[in-house]
PLY file of the C-alpha trace (Angstrom):
ply
format ascii 1.0
element vertex 382
property float x
property float y
property float z
element edge 381
property int vertex1
property int vertex2
end_header
9.30 22.66 44.27
5.46 23.29 43.85
3.72 22.48 40.45
2.37 25.63 38.30
-0.81 24.97 38.38
-1.74 28.12 35.62
-0.23 25.50 33.00
-2.86 23.97 30.44
-2.01 19.71 30.75
0.67 18.85 28.04
2.89 21.80 28.44
6.17 20.99 28.72
7.91 22.26 32.03
11.47 22.78 32.75
12.38 20.80 36.31
15.90 19.82 38.38
14.95 16.16 39.83
16.66 13.67 41.55
16.16 9.60 40.47
14.60 6.94 42.61
14.93 4.55 40.19
16.57 1.55 42.29
18.69 -0.74 40.81
18.09 -1.12 37.28
21.54 -2.86 36.78
20.80 -4.48 33.57
20.20 -1.43 31.81
22.61 0.90 33.22
25.91 2.86 31.74
28.89 2.68 34.08
31.62 4.83 34.59
34.47 4.27 36.48
35.68 6.72 38.53
39.43 6.09 40.59
40.49 8.77 42.98
43.50 8.37 45.96
42.83 8.17 49.71
43.53 11.57 50.23
40.52 12.94 52.30
38.21 15.13 50.41
35.01 17.37 51.07
32.07 15.99 50.26
30.11 16.81 47.40
26.72 16.28 45.76
26.02 17.14 42.40
22.83 19.41 41.63
20.14 17.76 40.00
19.87 17.84 36.29
17.29 19.78 34.30
14.33 18.07 32.62
11.29 19.02 30.73
8.34 17.38 31.90
4.62 16.60 30.09
1.00 15.85 31.28
-0.15 12.71 29.06
-3.38 13.86 26.72
-6.74 12.35 25.44
-6.35 11.32 21.80
-7.43 8.98 18.93
-4.88 6.38 18.18
-5.12 4.77 14.57
-2.28 1.82 14.69
-1.41 1.12 10.83
0.94 0.05 8.22
2.11 1.95 5.08
3.24 0.12 2.23
4.11 2.00 -1.13
2.21 0.33 -4.98
0.86 1.38 -7.80
-2.78 2.79 -9.14
-4.19 0.33 -11.36
-7.53 0.66 -13.72
-9.37 -2.61 -12.35
-10.61 -3.53 -15.70
-7.91 -2.16 -18.41
-8.72 -3.39 -21.71
-5.83 -4.18 -24.76
-7.62 -3.65 -28.17
-6.10 -6.58 -30.54
-7.67 -6.76 -33.99
-8.59 -10.01 -35.35
-7.42 -9.36 -39.01
-3.93 -7.94 -40.16
-3.23 -5.29 -42.41
-2.50 -1.34 -43.18
-4.53 1.04 -41.09
-7.28 3.47 -43.18
-8.47 5.25 -40.34
-7.70 5.82 -36.65
-9.71 8.46 -35.21
-8.70 8.18 -31.69
-6.00 9.71 -29.50
-4.83 9.19 -26.18
-6.19 10.78 -22.74
-9.77 10.81 -25.34
-13.34 9.53 -24.05
-15.05 6.77 -26.07
-18.36 4.75 -25.93
-18.84 1.17 -26.72
-18.91 0.77 -30.32
-17.15 3.85 -31.32
-14.51 2.91 -34.38
-11.19 2.90 -32.88
-9.14 1.46 -36.62
-10.34 0.80 -40.02
-8.03 -1.32 -41.73
-7.93 -2.05 -45.47
-10.78 -4.50 -46.37
-9.88 -5.09 -49.88
-8.01 -8.36 -49.73
-10.76 -9.57 -47.40
-13.35 -8.71 -49.80
-11.57 -10.62 -52.81
-11.27 -13.55 -50.05
-14.90 -13.34 -49.51
-15.83 -12.96 -53.70
-13.89 -16.11 -54.23
-15.46 -17.85 -51.57
-18.88 -16.55 -52.52
-18.52 -17.85 -56.05
-16.99 -21.29 -54.74
-20.09 -21.92 -52.43
-22.60 -20.66 -55.27
-21.10 -23.47 -57.76
-21.28 -26.12 -55.27
-24.78 -25.23 -54.37
-25.78 -25.51 -57.98
-23.99 -29.07 -58.49
-26.16 -30.04 -54.64
-29.18 -29.05 -56.36
-28.85 -31.02 -59.36
-27.34 -34.44 -57.35
-30.33 -33.93 -55.07
-33.19 -33.88 -58.15
-31.41 -36.99 -59.45
-31.10 -38.84 -56.09
-35.31 -38.35 -55.77
-35.50 -39.50 -59.18
-33.09 -42.45 -57.80
-31.28 -41.67 -60.69
-27.98 -40.75 -58.26
-26.54 -43.05 -55.29
-26.70 -42.11 -51.69
-22.75 -41.36 -51.72
-23.31 -39.36 -54.67
-25.80 -37.51 -52.71
-23.59 -37.04 -49.68
-20.12 -35.84 -51.37
-22.19 -33.18 -52.91
-23.60 -32.04 -49.86
-20.19 -32.13 -47.89
-18.65 -29.84 -50.31
-21.56 -27.80 -50.62
-21.61 -27.17 -46.87
-17.79 -27.12 -46.46
-18.03 -23.84 -49.05
-20.71 -22.40 -47.36
-18.57 -22.44 -43.92
-15.55 -20.49 -46.02
-18.25 -18.21 -47.37
-19.35 -17.16 -43.94
-15.78 -17.16 -42.42
-14.51 -14.51 -45.50
-17.88 -12.25 -44.33
-16.90 -12.87 -40.47
-13.11 -11.76 -41.02
-13.84 -8.70 -43.88
-16.06 -7.67 -41.00
-13.08 -7.68 -38.51
-11.75 -5.02 -40.34
-13.62 -2.14 -38.73
-12.21 -2.43 -35.01
-14.65 -0.91 -32.39
-14.30 0.00 -28.69
-15.51 -3.11 -27.04
-16.61 -0.82 -23.66
-16.98 2.94 -22.41
-13.88 4.45 -21.15
-10.65 6.74 -21.74
-7.91 5.69 -24.33
-5.12 5.07 -22.13
-2.54 4.53 -25.25
-2.65 4.90 -28.84
0.26 3.82 -29.95
-0.25 3.73 -34.18
-0.92 6.21 -36.58
-2.95 6.14 -40.30
-0.85 3.95 -42.53
0.84 2.11 -40.03
0.30 -1.77 -40.24
-2.10 -3.17 -37.84
-1.26 -6.68 -36.62
-2.78 -9.42 -34.62
0.42 -9.52 -32.43
-0.02 -5.75 -30.88
-2.88 -3.77 -29.21
-4.76 -0.75 -31.77
-5.44 0.62 -28.64
-5.61 0.18 -24.51
-9.12 1.15 -22.75
-9.86 1.36 -19.02
-12.19 2.86 -16.98
-10.95 5.27 -14.90
-14.42 5.39 -12.93
-13.19 1.95 -10.94
-9.56 2.30 -9.74
-7.40 -0.13 -7.73
-4.22 -0.56 -5.34
-2.94 -3.69 -5.58
-0.52 -4.11 -2.64
1.91 -7.44 -1.20
1.38 -7.35 2.56
3.98 -9.12 4.32
3.07 -12.43 5.39
2.89 -11.72 9.30
-0.66 -9.51 8.52
-2.31 -12.47 6.62
-4.58 -13.20 10.32
-5.15 -9.73 11.22
-6.67 -8.91 7.13
-8.75 -12.10 7.01
-10.28 -11.35 10.60
-12.92 -9.31 9.94
-11.72 -7.27 6.76
-14.46 -4.84 6.97
-13.15 -2.96 9.84
-9.62 -2.38 7.74
-9.55 1.07 5.84
-7.13 2.53 4.13
-5.90 6.31 2.87
-4.02 6.14 -0.92
-1.88 9.47 -0.86
-0.15 10.63 -3.64
2.76 13.24 -3.04
2.13 16.68 -4.14
4.89 18.99 -5.72
6.37 21.21 -3.25
4.68 24.74 -4.09
2.68 23.86 -6.56
0.58 21.26 -5.42
-0.31 19.48 -2.18
-0.58 15.84 -1.46
-3.48 13.99 -2.64
-5.53 11.62 -0.84
-8.46 9.05 -1.61
-10.34 6.71 0.91
-10.44 3.00 0.02
-11.67 -0.12 0.95
-10.68 -3.84 0.62
-12.23 -5.35 -2.58
-10.35 -9.04 -2.67
-7.84 -10.69 -0.36
-5.59 -13.28 -2.04
-6.37 -16.70 -0.19
-2.08 -17.83 -0.54
1.08 -16.73 0.45
3.56 -15.90 -2.40
6.52 -18.12 -1.27
8.75 -16.41 -3.36
8.14 -12.97 -1.27
6.26 -14.00 1.69
3.68 -11.79 0.98
-0.18 -11.63 0.21
-1.73 -9.50 -2.27
-4.59 -7.26 -1.37
-6.32 -5.19 -3.67
-7.87 -1.80 -2.41
-10.73 0.49 -4.12
-10.33 3.68 -4.80
-13.58 5.60 -3.61
-13.65 9.35 -3.92
-11.51 12.35 -5.90
-11.09 9.30 -8.97
-10.07 12.37 -11.04
-7.21 13.08 -9.72
-5.46 9.64 -9.85
-4.38 7.88 -12.95
-3.36 4.43 -13.68
0.06 3.80 -12.71
0.70 6.75 -10.40
3.22 5.98 -7.04
1.24 5.99 -3.92
1.87 5.27 -0.54
-0.90 3.45 1.32
-1.94 3.83 4.69
-3.79 0.72 5.72
-5.60 1.51 9.27
-6.42 -2.16 11.21
-6.75 -1.11 14.51
-8.41 2.10 16.11
-8.44 3.69 19.50
-10.36 5.96 20.97
-9.97 8.76 23.36
-7.17 7.45 25.02
-4.30 8.58 27.20
-1.24 9.31 25.23
2.02 10.75 25.21
4.78 11.94 22.24
7.01 9.32 21.07
9.66 11.74 22.17
9.15 10.62 26.01
10.62 6.91 25.09
13.98 6.09 25.54
15.91 3.76 23.27
15.12 0.85 25.20
11.48 1.68 25.42
11.20 2.79 28.78
10.35 6.25 30.20
10.65 8.73 33.57
7.41 9.81 35.71
8.24 13.11 37.50
7.01 13.62 41.10
6.78 17.22 41.49
6.58 17.19 45.37
10.20 15.67 46.21
11.52 16.53 42.55
12.78 13.19 41.64
12.10 10.91 38.97
10.98 7.20 38.38
11.78 4.49 36.06
8.73 3.01 34.08
8.47 0.41 31.69
5.18 -1.13 29.86
3.97 -2.26 26.75
4.23 0.80 24.65
2.39 -1.80 21.24
-0.41 0.60 20.61
1.15 3.31 18.73
0.97 5.72 15.35
3.71 7.33 14.07
3.41 10.12 16.54
2.11 8.89 19.97
1.80 6.18 21.87
-0.98 4.80 24.50
-0.07 4.90 28.56
-2.02 2.69 31.10
-4.92 4.30 32.62
-3.31 4.22 35.82
-0.94 6.60 34.62
-2.56 8.99 32.82
-2.20 11.75 35.78
0.96 11.38 36.13
4.02 13.83 35.02
6.58 12.74 32.46
9.76 13.74 31.49
9.89 14.32 27.71
13.68 15.86 27.82
16.65 15.16 29.57
15.79 11.67 29.76
19.60 10.31 28.98
20.76 12.80 31.65
18.85 11.43 34.73
21.31 10.51 36.67
20.82 7.57 39.28
23.81 7.84 41.60
27.34 6.36 42.50
27.62 2.70 43.48
30.14 0.44 44.82
29.96 -2.15 42.10
29.53 -2.33 38.46
26.12 -4.47 39.03
24.14 -3.97 42.08
26.42 -2.20 44.85
25.81 0.09 47.19
24.46 4.04 46.54
27.19 6.20 47.93
26.00 9.86 48.38
29.25 11.50 49.55
32.49 10.65 47.73
35.07 10.65 50.59
38.58 8.24 51.04
35.96 5.92 53.16
35.19 3.77 49.74
36.83 0.74 49.17
39.52 0.62 46.74
38.61 4.08 45.80
36.46 2.94 42.52
33.17 3.94 41.84
30.75 3.46 39.32
27.97 5.70 37.79
24.68 4.27 37.43
22.41 6.21 35.05
0 1
1 2
2 3
3 4
4 5
5 6
6 7
7 8
8 9
9 10
10 11
11 12
12 13
13 14
14 15
15 16
16 17
17 18
18 19
19 20
20 21
21 22
22 23
23 24
24 25
25 26
26 27
27 28
28 29
29 30
30 31
31 32
32 33
33 34
34 35
35 36
36 37
37 38
38 39
39 40
40 41
41 42
42 43
43 44
44 45
45 46
46 47
47 48
48 49
49 50
50 51
51 52
52 53
53 54
54 55
55 56
56 57
57 58
58 59
59 60
60 61
61 62
62 63
63 64
64 65
65 66
66 67
67 68
68 69
69 70
70 71
71 72
72 73
73 74
74 75
75 76
76 77
77 78
78 79
79 80
80 81
81 82
82 83
83 84
84 85
85 86
86 87
87 88
88 89
89 90
90 91
91 92
92 93
93 94
94 95
95 96
96 97
97 98
98 99
99 100
100 101
101 102
102 103
103 104
104 105
105 106
106 107
107 108
108 109
109 110
110 111
111 112
112 113
113 114
114 115
115 116
116 117
117 118
118 119
119 120
120 121
121 122
122 123
123 124
124 125
125 126
126 127
127 128
128 129
129 130
130 131
131 132
132 133
133 134
134 135
135 136
136 137
137 138
138 139
139 140
140 141
141 142
142 143
143 144
144 145
145 146
146 147
147 148
148 149
149 150
150 151
151 152
152 153
153 154
154 155
155 156
156 157
157 158
158 159
159 160
160 161
161 162
162 163
163 164
164 165
165 166
166 167
167 168
168 169
169 170
170 171
171 172
172 173
173 174
174 175
175 176
176 177
177 178
178 179
179 180
180 181
181 182
182 183
183 184
184 185
185 186
186 187
187 188
188 189
189 190
190 191
191 192
192 193
193 194
194 195
195 196
196 197
197 198
198 199
199 200
200 201
201 202
202 203
203 204
204 205
205 206
206 207
207 208
208 209
209 210
210 211
211 212
212 213
213 214
214 215
215 216
216 217
217 218
218 219
219 220
220 221
221 222
222 223
223 224
224 225
225 226
226 227
227 228
228 229
229 230
230 231
231 232
232 233
233 234
234 235
235 236
236 237
237 238
238 239
239 240
240 241
241 242
242 243
243 244
244 245
245 246
246 247
247 248
248 249
249 250
250 251
251 252
252 253
253 254
254 255
255 256
256 257
257 258
258 259
259 260
260 261
261 262
262 263
263 264
264 265
265 266
266 267
267 268
268 269
269 270
270 271
271 272
272 273
273 274
274 275
275 276
276 277
277 278
278 279
279 280
280 281
281 282
282 283
283 284
284 285
285 286
286 287
287 288
288 289
289 290
290 291
291 292
292 293
293 294
294 295
295 296
296 297
297 298
298 299
299 300
300 301
301 302
302 303
303 304
304 305
305 306
306 307
307 308
308 309
309 310
310 311
311 312
312 313
313 314
314 315
315 316
316 317
317 318
318 319
319 320
320 321
321 322
322 323
323 324
324 325
325 326
326 327
327 328
328 329
329 330
330 331
331 332
332 333
333 334
334 335
335 336
336 337
337 338
338 339
339 340
340 341
341 342
342 343
343 344
344 345
345 346
346 347
347 348
348 349
349 350
350 351
351 352
352 353
353 354
354 355
355 356
356 357
357 358
358 359
359 360
360 361
361 362
362 363
363 364
364 365
365 366
366 367
367 368
368 369
369 370
370 371
371 372
372 373
373 374
374 375
375 376
376 377
377 378
378 379
379 380
380 381
C-alpha cells in the first residue's frame, strides 16, 4: 500500500499491517490453541487495522507538580505590650494601613495613675538625695549615706521611666505598611499580651513554600537559576479561568527533614500578585529541564511497558521499538533523532499480532495451520 503523500506531518492514518517484530518472547502474551489431527485447509488471518502518526518537532519542558499554599513573605502579628480595655479600634480586615497608623487604643487611666505614683516617689527621693549631697559636700554626711540616697533616687527614676513607657504602649500602631489580614477584636473588648490585635502582611511580596521530595535535592542545588515555576490557582467553572503567576526560587533548605524525607524550597511570585492571597491552595509546576525543537510523539503511542511500533509503508509491516522515553512532559515524549522520519502506530498497538509459534517461549513460527504441527498445539505471540 503506497502512503498518502497529501497528508500533513503528524496526521493519523489507518493502515493494515503485519508484524516483523521478531521473537520478543519475554514480553509476549500467549494463547494455547488445541486442534485435532484432522486435515484442515490452510488459513492466514488478515492483518489488523492500525492508525499511524509522524513525529513532530516541539519543545518539551520536564517538570514536577507539587501542591502548596500561598503565604505572605512578611506576615506580622501585632501584639500589645500591655493589657486593658480597648477604647478605640479603627481597623477592619482587608484595609490598607501605613506604618505608624493607629491600630488600637487601650484604656490608659490605670497606667496614668501608675505613672503619677512613680513620679511622686521619684521627686521625693530626688529631694532627699539633694539634701544628702549638700551635707556630703560639707563633710556632714558619710559616703554610705550619700550612696544610699543616690541609689534610692536612681531606682525611683527607673520606675518613673518605666511607667511613662507603659503608658505609651496603650497606643498600638502599625509596625509596617501593608494589608490588614485579620482584625479579630472590637471596641470594648479586652486587649491582651497573649492575643494579636491584628495581623498585617505586605501582599506585594508573596511566596509558596514547597516540601520537595528528597530525590530532587541535587537537581535543585546544581543551578537554581535554571529552575522556574508556574503557580496555578484553579478557577471556578463558568465563572473564572485558572490564574497563574511566574515564580522564581528564593531559598533552598540546606537539609532534609527526616520525618517526611523532603526539603523546603521557597518560590517568589513575580506577577499577578493582586489575584493571589495568603492561604490559597495552588498547584506549582516546577520546570527543571527544557528541550527546544526536538522530535516528539504523543504519549498514546507507547504501550504499557514503554515500547512502541514503527510502520513500514512499503511492505505493510510493523517493527517493535524499545528506547528510553525519560524525556517527556504530560503530553509528549522525545524520540531518538534517527527515528524522526519513521511512522509510528498510535492506535491498535495491542492488536499487532506477531504470529503462531510451536512453543510458549521461542519455537518456530507457523504461517499455515495444518495437521503437521506436532502435538496439535500452537502459541500466539503478540
